[in-house]
C-alpha positions in Angstrom: -17.3 -21.6 6.3 -15.1 -24.6 4.7 -16.4 -22.8 1.2 -14.1 -19.7 2.6 -11.3 -21.8 3.6 -11.2 -23.5 0.8 -11.5 -20.1 -1.8 -8.6 -18.6 0.7 -6.1 -21.3 0.0 -7.0 -21.1 -4.1 -5.8 -17.5 -3.6 -2.7 -18.3 -1.9 -1.1 -21.1 -3.5 -2.7 -21.2 -7.0 -3.1 -17.3 -7.4 -0.4 -15.9 -5.3 -2.0 -13.1 -3.4 -0.3 -11.6 -0.6 -1.3 -12.3 2.9 -3.1 -8.7 3.4 -5.1 -9.2 0.2 -5.8 -12.8 1.4 -6.9 -11.1 4.7 -9.5 -8.4 3.0 -11.1 -11.2 1.1 -11.2 -13.3 4.1 -12.8 -10.2 5.9 -14.8 -9.4 3.5 -16.6 -12.7 3.3 -17.0 -13.5 6.9 -18.9 -10.3 7.1 -21.4 -11.5 4.5 -21.5 -14.5 6.2 -22.4 -12.9 9.4 -24.8 -11.1 8.0 -26.4 -14.1 5.9 -26.4 -16.4 8.7 -26.6 -19.3 6.6 -25.2 -21.3 3.8 -23.3 -19.1 1.7 -23.8 -21.2 -1.3 -27.3 -20.7 -0.9 -27.4 -16.9 -1.7 -29.5 -15.2 -3.6 -29.3 -12.3 -5.7 -32.0 -10.9 -3.7 -29.8 -11.5 -0.6 -26.9 -9.8 -1.8 -28.9 -6.8 -2.9 -30.6 -6.5 0.4 -26.6 -6.9 1.9 -25.3 -4.3 -0.7 -27.7 -1.5 1.0 -25.8 -2.0 4.2 -23.0 0.1 2.4 -25.0 3.1 1.5 -23.3 5.2 4.3 -19.7 3.3 3.0 -16.9 4.7 1.0 -17.9 3.9 -3.0 -14.3 1.5 -2.8 -15.4 -0.3 0.1 -18.7 -0.7 -2.0 -16.7 -1.9 -4.8 -14.0 -3.9 -3.1 -16.7 -6.4 -1.7 -19.0 -6.8 -4.4 -15.5 -8.1 -6.3 -14.4 -10.5 -3.4 -18.4 -11.5 -3.7 -17.9 -12.2 -7.9 -14.6 -14.1 -7.3 -15.7 -16.4 -4.6 -19.1 -17.3 -6.5 -16.9 -17.8 -9.6 -14.7 -19.9 -7.8 -17.8 -21.7 -6.4 -19.3 -22.5 -10.1 -15.5 -23.6 -11.2 -15.4 -25.9 -8.3 -19.1 -27.2 -9.6 -20.6 -26.3 -6.1 -23.0 -24.0 -7.6 -24.6 -24.1 -11.2 -25.1 -19.7 -11.0 -23.8 -17.2 -9.7 -26.1 -14.6 -7.7 -23.6 -12.1 -8.7 -24.8 -12.1 -12.2 -27.3 -9.6 -12.5 -25.4 -7.0 -9.8 -23.6 -4.1 -11.4 -20.4 -2.9 -10.7 -20.7 0.5 -9.0 -19.3 3.5 -10.6 -16.4 4.8 -9.1 -15.9 8.6 -9.5 -12.3 9.8 -10.5 -10.2 9.8 -7.8 -6.4 11.3 -7.4 -4.8 10.3 -4.4 -3.1 13.2 -2.2 0.4 13.8 -2.1 2.8 15.9 -0.7 4.5 18.7 -2.7 8.5 18.9 -2.9 8.9 21.6 0.0 6.3 19.8 2.3 8.5 16.3 1.9 11.6 18.1 2.6 10.1 18.9 6.2 8.8 15.7 6.5 12.2 14.3 5.6 14.3 17.2 7.9 14.1 15.2 11.2 17.0 15.4 13.2 18.0 11.9 15.1 17.9 12.7 18.9 18.2 9.1 19.7 18.4 5.4 18.1 14.4 5.3 17.0 14.9 8.7 15.8 17.2 7.8 13.6 15.4 4.6 12.8 12.2 6.8 11.6 14.2 9.0 9.3 15.8 5.9 7.9 12.5 4.8 7.5 11.0 8.3 5.9 14.0 8.6 3.4 13.5 4.7 2.2 10.2 5.4 1.4 10.3 8.4 -0.4 13.3 7.4 -2.4 12.2 4.0 -3.5 8.0 4.5 -3.4 7.7 1.0 -1.2 4.7 -0.2 -0.2 4.3 -0.4 3.8 3.7 -4.0 3.8 7.1 -4.2 1.6 9.0 -2.0 3.8 7.9 -4.1 6.8 8.4 -7.1 5.5 12.6 -6.3 4.4 15.1 -8.4 6.0 18.6 -7.6 6.4 19.4 -10.1 3.2 17.5 -8.0 0.9 19.4 -5.0 1.3 22.6 -4.6 -0.7 24.6 -1.3 0.8 27.6 -2.0 -1.8 25.4 -1.8 -5.2 22.9 0.6 -3.3 19.7 -1.4 -4.0 16.8 -4.0 -2.1 15.5 -6.6 -3.1 11.5 -6.2 -2.8 8.9 -9.1 -2.8 5.6 -6.9 -4.3 2.0 -8.4 -5.0 1.5 -11.6 -7.0 4.8 -12.8 -5.1 6.8 -10.9 -7.5 10.3 -9.5 -6.9 11.8 -6.2 -8.0 15.1 -4.7 -7.6 14.9 -0.8 -6.3 17.6 1.6 -6.4 18.7 3.6 -3.6 20.2 7.3 -3.6 23.5 8.3 -1.8 21.3 9.9 1.5 19.3 6.7 1.8 22.2 4.5 1.1 24.0 6.3 4.4 21.2 6.4 6.7 21.0 2.8 5.8 24.8 1.9 6.6 24.9 3.6 10.2 21.2 1.7 10.8 22.4 -1.5 10.0 25.6 -1.2 11.5 25.7 0.9 15.0 21.5 1.6 15.3 19.7 -1.7 14.7 22.4 -4.1 16.9 20.9 -1.4 19.9 17.7 -1.9 19.2 17.7 -5.7 18.8 18.6 -6.1 22.1 19.1 -10.0 22.8 16.5 -10.9 20.3 17.1 -13.0 16.6 15.2 -11.6 13.8 16.6 -11.0 10.4 13.8 -8.2 9.9 15.7 -4.8 8.9 13.0 -2.7 10.9 12.7 -3.2 14.7 10.6 -1.4 17.8 11.4 -1.2 21.1 11.1 -4.8 22.0 13.7 -5.7 19.8 11.1 -6.9 17.3 9.8 -6.7 13.8 8.1 -3.0 13.4 4.5 -3.4 12.8 2.3 -1.5 9.8 0.7 0.3 12.6 3.5 1.8 14.3 4.8 3.2 11.0 1.5 4.9 10.3 1.2 6.5 13.7 5.0 7.5 13.3 4.4 9.4 10.1 1.1 10.9 10.8 2.9 12.5 14.2 5.5 13.5 12.3 3.0 15.5 9.5 1.7 17.1 12.8 5.0 17.9 13.7 5.3 20.0 10.7 2.3 21.4 10.7 1.2 19.6 7.5 -2.5 19.4 7.4 -3.1 17.0 4.6 -3.7 13.4 6.0 -1.2 11.5 5.0 0.0 7.9 5.5 2.9 5.7 3.9 1.4 5.2 0.9 1.0 9.2 0.6 4.8 9.0 0.1 4.7 6.0 -2.9 2.5 8.7 -4.6 4.7 11.4 -3.7 7.7 9.8 -5.1 6.0 8.8 -8.2 4.3 12.2 -9.2 7.8 13.9 -8.0 9.7 11.4 -10.6 7.1 12.4 -13.4 7.8 15.9 -13.0 11.1 15.9 -13.3 10.7 14.0 -16.6 11.4 10.2 -15.5 9.5 7.7 -17.6 6.2 6.8 -16.7 7.7 2.8 -17.5 10.2 3.6 -15.6 8.1 4.8 -12.6 5.9 1.6 -13.6 9.0 -0.6 -12.8 9.7 1.0 -9.4 6.4 0.4 -7.5 6.2 -3.0 -9.4 2.9 -2.2 -10.9 2.0 -5.1 -13.2 -0.6 -2.8 -15.5 0.4 0.8 -17.1 -2.5 1.9 -16.7 -2.4 1.5 -12.7 0.8 3.6 -13.3 -0.7 6.5 -15.7 -2.9 8.1 -12.4 0.4 9.8 -11.7 0.3 11.4 -15.1 -3.0 13.2 -14.3 -1.8 14.0 -10.6 1.2 15.8 -12.3 -1.1 17.9 -14.5 -3.1 18.8 -12.2 -0.2 20.3 -9.7 1.2 22.0 -13.0 -1.9 23.4 -13.6 -2.3 24.5 -10.2 1.1 26.2 -10.0 1.1 27.8 -13.5 -2.6 29.5 -12.2 -0.5 30.7 -9.2 2.1 32.0 -11.1 0.7 33.1 -14.2 1.1 37.3 -13.9 -2.1 37.6 -15.8 -3.8 36.4 -13.1 -2.5 38.2 -10.4 
């Protein structure tokens, strides 16, 4: 267990990994620790192969993430000279099929955003939807926003992304207007007697959780009769795809999303091409 703690400290203070990423690594390692019921430094390749078989009914990405976690963990043990050879050396990474994330059409996105604020909470929710779609923020970045991160005069938000990398993301006029009213009129009412600098608050006047945003978006999708299984990340994918379809440069989108590697952003070119092909096949008069 001490090896896990030391490894997590390395991720946080040396590699500057986010809290959510560190939590994910911790959960993966604790599951393996429970399975092994023994010293992780004594694990053999056979132990790991048997453990991998327990993931046969899981998603490919779950297996791939766990293998990555174990590989990094044992590389760390070698670096610290706790072991001489990694039991992960003979283990191959699983081949993952091409995966294109789900996106909303512009029509579906407009339906989702067309939320008439009936009270303080629906106004807050409309503000969140506008902000997510107009900026492509990750859910962790959204709930982590503080008042000091929002510049209404210059219309931008300052975001702390993965690896503690800071970036500036511009706001459109509609989002700026909603944020202005939310901060000046709605948020003080939600705050009650609490003291917090976090931007989005729950009904107790405390910082809004990721889970609450997930539930809100799923409920809103049901209200709009959108059949797709959507999440806050769907809005991020839709933001990038719609920008690309409207002619935005891929490197500009990379900057907005906070991707360190352009290849991560390039997946949206595949989504945009797939969508255009589908539209062409539906609209082509020779196919009707």
